[in-house]
C-alpha positions as CSV (number, residue, x, y, z in Angstrom):
1,M,28.1,127.0,141.8
2,A,24.6,125.8,141.0
3,A,24.7,127.0,137.3
4,T,27.9,125.2,136.7
5,N,26.4,121.9,138.0
6,E,23.4,122.2,135.8
7,A,25.6,122.8,133.0
8,A,27.6,119.8,133.8
9,A,24.4,117.6,134.2
10,A,23.0,119.0,131.0
11,A,26.0,118.1,129.1
12,K,26.3,114.6,130.5
13,Q,22.7,113.8,129.0
14,P,22.8,112.7,125.5
15,G,21.9,116.0,123.5
16,G,21.5,117.9,126.7
17,G,24.1,120.5,125.8
18,V,22.5,121.2,122.3
19,V,19.1,121.7,123.8
20,Q,20.4,123.9,126.8
21,Y,22.4,125.9,124.0
22,L,19.2,126.4,121.8
23,R,17.4,127.5,124.9
24,E,19.8,129.9,125.7
25,V,20.1,131.4,121.9
26,R,16.3,131.7,122.1
27,G,16.3,133.5,125.3
28,E,19.0,136.1,123.8
29,L,17.2,136.5,120.6
30,K,14.1,137.7,122.6
31,K,16.3,140.3,124.3
32,S,17.3,141.6,120.8
33,E,15.8,145.0,119.5
34,W,14.5,144.2,115.9
35,P,14.6,147.1,113.4
36,S,11.0,148.1,112.3
37,R,9.9,147.3,108.9
38,E,10.4,150.9,107.7
39,Q,14.0,150.6,108.8
40,L,14.5,147.3,107.5
41,I,13.4,148.5,103.9
42,R,15.4,151.7,104.1
43,L,18.5,149.8,105.1
44,T,18.1,146.9,102.4
45,Q,17.9,149.8,99.9
46,V,21.1,151.2,101.0
47,V,22.9,148.0,100.9
48,L,21.6,147.1,97.4
49,T,22.5,150.6,96.1
50,L,25.9,150.1,97.4
51,I,26.2,146.7,96.0
52,V,25.4,148.3,92.5
53,I,27.8,151.2,93.0
54,V,30.9,148.8,93.7
55,A,29.7,146.5,91.1
56,I,29.9,149.2,88.5
57,Y,33.3,150.6,90.1
58,C,34.9,146.9,89.8
59,G,33.3,146.1,86.2
60,G,34.8,149.7,85.3
61,L,38.1,149.1,86.6
62,D,38.1,145.7,85.3
63,A,37.6,146.8,81.7
64,L,39.8,149.8,82.1
65,L,42.8,147.3,83.1
66,G,41.9,144.8,80.5
67,L,42.3,147.7,77.7
68,V,45.6,148.8,79.0
69,T,46.9,145.2,79.4
70,N,45.6,144.2,76.0
71,R,47.4,147.3,74.5
72,L,50.7,146.6,76.2
73,F,51.0,142.9,75.2
74,N,49.2,143.1,71.7
75,R,51.4,146.0,70.0
């Protein structure tokens, strides 16, 4: 019940709700487990590699479908 009263009091103050929210966000971020530098580099490489693969796939598919539609409509 005390937490509810504190939240209500903070919400009544100008900007009090925002300040309370930012404090809670900061507290939650401190609880988070952050990746090590090595993990971060490795996972970034994986993401970039997958982006390149998907881009090549989409570009190839677009080119192939473009050729097919050109041949169908430009007889």
